[in-house]
C-alpha positions as a Python dict, from the first residue, in 0.01 Angstrom:
ca = {
    (1, 'X'): (0, 0, 0),
    (2, 'X'): (-192, 6, 327),
    (3, 'X'): (-563, -74, 349),
    (4, 'X'): (-790, 78, 613),
    (5, 'X'): (-1161, 40, 686),
    (6, 'X'): (-1387, 333, 756),
    (7, 'X'): (-1591, 279, 1072),
    (8, 'X'): (-1860, 526, 969),
    (9, 'X'): (-2036, 609, 644),
    (10, 'X'): (-1850, 890, 471),
    (11, 'X'): (-1867, 1057, 133),
    (12, 'X'): (-1626, 980, -151),
    (13, 'X'): (-1465, 1320, -96),
    (14, 'X'): (-1407, 1250, 275),
    (15, 'X'): (-1253, 912, 192),
    (16, 'X'): (-1011, 1074, -57),
    (17, 'X'): (-914, 1339, 201),
    (18, 'X'): (-847, 1068, 460),
    (19, 'X'): (-636, 873, 209),
    (20, 'X'): (-426, 1186, 148),
    (21, 'X'): (-373, 1232, 523),
    (22, 'X'): (-275, 867, 562),
    (23, 'X'): (-34, 896, 268),
    (24, 'X'): (134, 1191, 437),
    (25, 'X'): (152, 998, 766),
    (26, 'X'): (286, 667, 629),
    (27, 'X'): (460, 781, 309),
    (28, 'X'): (292, 520, 92),
    (29, 'X'): (-41, 486, -92),
    (30, 'X'): (-333, 409, 138),
    (31, 'X'): (-684, 288, 55),
    (32, 'X'): (-984, 346, 281),
    (33, 'X'): (-1258, 88, 230),
    (34, 'X'): (-1622, 178, 294),
    (35, 'X'): (-1789, 21, 600),
    (36, 'X'): (-2043, -179, 400),
    (37, 'X'): (-1787, -426, 264),
    (38, 'X'): (-1799, -778, 398),
    (39, 'X'): (-1564, -816, 697),
    (40, 'X'): (-1387, -1125, 564),
    (41, 'X'): (-1321, -954, 232),
    (42, 'X'): (-1151, -651, 385),
    (43, 'X'): (-817, -827, 420),
    (44, 'X'): (-763, -854, 45),
    (45, 'X'): (-793, -588, -224),
    (46, 'X'): (-783, -694, -590),
    (47, 'X'): (-709, -485, -896),
    (48, 'X'): (-1056, -387, -1015),
    (49, 'X'): (-1206, -464, -1356),
    (50, 'X'): (-1375, -120, -1338),
    (51, 'X'): (-1723, -275, -1341),
    (52, 'X'): (-1785, -303, -965),
    (53, 'X'): (-1925, 46, -912),
    (54, 'X'): (-2198, 224, -1110),
    (55, 'X'): (-1980, 536, -1122),
    (56, 'X'): (-1619, 421, -1134),
    (57, 'X'): (-1355, 681, -1045),
    (58, 'X'): (-1041, 552, -1219),
    (59, 'X'): (-825, 836, -1091),
    (60, 'X'): (-914, 775, -726),
    (61, 'X'): (-997, 404, -707),
    (62, 'X'): (-828, 106, -868),
    (63, 'X'): (-903, -181, -628),
    (64, 'X'): (-1199, -380, -500),
    (65, 'X'): (-1253, -636, -227),
    (66, 'X'): (-1513, -811, -443),
    (67, 'X'): (-1331, -1098, -614),
    (68, 'X'): (-1611, -1114, -871),
    (69, 'X'): (-1470, -785, -1004),
    (70, 'X'): (-1103, -874, -969),
    (71, 'X'): (-931, -798, -1298),
    (72, 'X'): (-699, -1100, -1298),
    (73, 'X'): (-929, -1367, -1151),
    (74, 'X'): (-1173, -1599, -1327),
    (75, 'X'): (-1452, -1814, -1189),
    (76, 'X'): (-1358, -2183, -1175),
    (77, 'X'): (-1650, -2413, -1106),
    (78, 'X'): (-1943, -2273, -912),
    (79, 'X'): (-1773, -2092, -626),
    (80, 'X'): (-1396, -2076, -671),
    (81, 'X'): (-1175, -1817, -836),
    (82, 'X'): (-832, -1859, -987),
    (83, 'X'): (-581, -1597, -1086),
    (84, 'X'): (-523, -1580, -1461),
    (85, 'X'): (-171, -1575, -1600),
    (86, 'X'): (-129, -1302, -1856),
}
C-alpha cells in the first residue's frame, strides 16, 4: 500500500477518485491523506478503530494516522503507545 498526502483541501469524493487513479498507475492500493494531518504522523498509517471520524466510511477508509485511534495499540503510561498482541 502506498500513502500520499493531498497538498490542497479536497472533498471525500475527489480523494477517492485520486486513489483510484493512483491504483491504476501503481497497481496496488493507495491512500491519500488529507492536508490537515500532522506532518510527523503522515509517515505511518494504522488500522483504524473506526472511531476517529464522525462519519466513518468503512468501505473507503480503513486507516488513520492518529495513533489514539489505532485498532491494535493501547496507551501505556501518559504518552506512549504499545501494539497489542491478539
